[in-house]
C-alpha atoms as an extended CHARMM CRD file, in Angstrom:
* protein
*
        63  EXT
         1         1  MET       CA              0.0000000000        0.0000000000        0.0000000000  PROA      1               0.0000000000
         2         2  SER       CA              1.1020000000        3.5310000000       -0.5980000000  PROA      2               0.0000000000
         3         3  GLN       CA              1.8090000000        5.9130000000        2.2320000000  PROA      3               0.0000000000
         4         4  GLN       CA              0.5580000000        9.4530000000        2.5610000000  PROA      4               0.0000000000
         5         5  LYS       CA              3.3400000000       12.0130000000        2.4710000000  PROA      5               0.0000000000
         6         6  GLU       CA              3.0600000000       15.6330000000        3.5200000000  PROA      6               0.0000000000
         7         7  LEU       CA              0.1170000000       17.3900000000        1.9610000000  PROA      7               0.0000000000
         8         8  PHE       CA              0.6010000000       19.1360000000       -1.3570000000  PROA      8               0.0000000000
         9         9  ASP       CA             -0.0890000000       22.8560000000       -1.1850000000  PROA      9               0.0000000000
        10        10  PRO       CA             -0.9010000000       24.2960000000       -4.6340000000  PROA      10              0.0000000000
        11        11  ASP       CA             -0.4020000000       27.8010000000       -3.2290000000  PROA      11              0.0000000000
        12        12  ASP       CA              3.2250000000       27.0270000000       -2.3070000000  PROA      12              0.0000000000
        13        13  ASP       CA              5.3000000000       28.2660000000       -5.2580000000  PROA      13              0.0000000000
        14        14  ASP       CA              8.2260000000       26.0230000000       -4.2980000000  PROA      14              0.0000000000
        15        15  GLU       CA              6.1420000000       22.8670000000       -4.7950000000  PROA      15              0.0000000000
        16        16  TYR       CA              3.8390000000       23.9140000000       -7.6100000000  PROA      16              0.0000000000
        17        17  ASP       CA              4.8710000000       23.4740000000      -11.2390000000  PROA      17              0.0000000000
        18        18  ASN       CA              4.6560000000       26.9900000000      -12.6730000000  PROA      18              0.0000000000
        19        19  GLN       CA              4.6130000000       25.6560000000      -16.2440000000  PROA      19              0.0000000000
        20        20  GLY       CA              1.2400000000       24.0460000000      -15.6020000000  PROA      20              0.0000000000
        21        21  ASN       CA              1.9010000000       20.8470000000      -17.5110000000  PROA      21              0.0000000000
        22        22  LEU       CA              0.4970000000       18.1620000000      -15.2290000000  PROA      22              0.0000000000
        23        23  ASP       CA             -0.6180000000       14.6810000000      -16.2850000000  PROA      23              0.0000000000
        24        24  PHE       CA             -3.9120000000       13.3080000000      -14.9860000000  PROA      24              0.0000000000
        25        25  TYR       CA             -3.3850000000       10.2800000000      -12.7090000000  PROA      25              0.0000000000
        26        26  GLY       CA             -6.8830000000        9.4110000000      -11.5080000000  PROA      26              0.0000000000
        27        27  GLU       CA             -9.4880000000       10.0960000000       -8.8860000000  PROA      27              0.0000000000
        28        28  CYS       CA             -8.3230000000       10.7670000000       -5.3500000000  PROA      28              0.0000000000
        29        29  PRO       CA             -8.8000000000        7.8330000000       -2.9470000000  PROA      29              0.0000000000
        30        30  ASN       CA             -8.8540000000       10.2610000000       -0.0100000000  PROA      30              0.0000000000
        31        31  CYS       CA            -11.6590000000       12.6070000000       -1.0650000000  PROA      31              0.0000000000
        32        32  ALA       CA            -14.5620000000       12.0820000000       -3.4210000000  PROA      32              0.0000000000
        33        33  ASP       CA            -14.1530000000       15.3960000000       -5.2460000000  PROA      33              0.0000000000
        34        34  GLY       CA            -10.4620000000       15.5010000000       -6.0690000000  PROA      34              0.0000000000
        35        35  GLN       CA             -8.4680000000       14.5230000000       -9.1070000000  PROA      35              0.0000000000
        36        36  MET       CA             -4.8510000000       13.4420000000       -8.8480000000  PROA      36              0.0000000000
        37        37  PHE       CA             -2.0730000000       14.6510000000      -11.1130000000  PROA      37              0.0000000000
        38        38  ILE       CA              1.5860000000       13.8410000000      -11.7660000000  PROA      38              0.0000000000
        39        39  ASP       CA              4.2350000000       16.4710000000      -12.5220000000  PROA      39              0.0000000000
        40        40  PRO       CA              6.2220000000       14.9450000000      -15.4250000000  PROA      40              0.0000000000
        41        41  ASP       CA              8.9860000000       17.5430000000      -14.9930000000  PROA      41              0.0000000000
        42        42  ASN       CA              9.7890000000       16.3790000000      -11.4560000000  PROA      42              0.0000000000
        43        43  ILE       CA             12.2410000000       13.5340000000      -12.1160000000  PROA      43              0.0000000000
        44        44  GLU       CA             13.6060000000       13.4650000000       -8.5680000000  PROA      44              0.0000000000
        45        45  GLU       CA             10.3120000000       12.6760000000       -6.8470000000  PROA      45              0.0000000000
        46        46  LEU       CA              7.6100000000       10.7000000000       -8.6460000000  PROA      46              0.0000000000
        47        47  ILE       CA              4.3870000000       11.5730000000       -6.8340000000  PROA      47              0.0000000000
        48        48  ALA       CA              0.6980000000       11.8880000000       -7.6200000000  PROA      48              0.0000000000
        49        49  PHE       CA             -1.1380000000       14.6220000000       -5.7530000000  PROA      49              0.0000000000
        50        50  CYS       CA             -4.7310000000       15.7110000000       -5.3190000000  PROA      50              0.0000000000
        51        51  ILE       CA             -5.4070000000       19.3280000000       -6.2070000000  PROA      51              0.0000000000
        52        52  GLU       CA             -8.4760000000       19.4400000000       -3.9270000000  PROA      52              0.0000000000
        53        53  CYS       CA             -7.3800000000       17.9470000000       -0.5880000000  PROA      53              0.0000000000
        54        54  GLY       CA             -3.5890000000       17.7390000000       -0.9620000000  PROA      54              0.0000000000
        55        55  TYR       CA             -3.3530000000       13.9390000000       -0.6090000000  PROA      55              0.0000000000
        56        56  VAL       CA             -0.0530000000       12.5920000000       -1.9870000000  PROA      56              0.0000000000
        57        57  ILE       CA              0.9140000000        9.1140000000       -3.2170000000  PROA      57              0.0000000000
        58        58  ASP       CA              4.6030000000        8.2580000000       -3.5960000000  PROA      58              0.0000000000
        59        59  LEU       CA              4.6130000000        6.2670000000       -6.8370000000  PROA      59              0.0000000000
        60        60  GLN       CA              8.1730000000        5.0430000000       -6.3240000000  PROA      60              0.0000000000
        61        61  GLU       CA              7.0200000000        3.0650000000       -3.2620000000  PROA      61              0.0000000000
        62        62  THR       CA              4.1330000000        1.4130000000       -5.1310000000  PROA      62              0.0000000000
        63        63  HSD       CA              6.3690000000       -0.4310000000       -7.5960000000  PROA      63              0.0000000000
């Protein structure tokens, strides 16, 4: 099972991809309203994050 990491904050400019090119990952398992995305430019940390609730899945741990 995947573990929840620290919550993603889309208002935090250090975390958010300013180019806006995010790939859709799927529906959020944590909240019913959210959609999860992957930042393809972040090669150091492969994560999927929910833009609604901030839930994060570390995809490197799921393989």
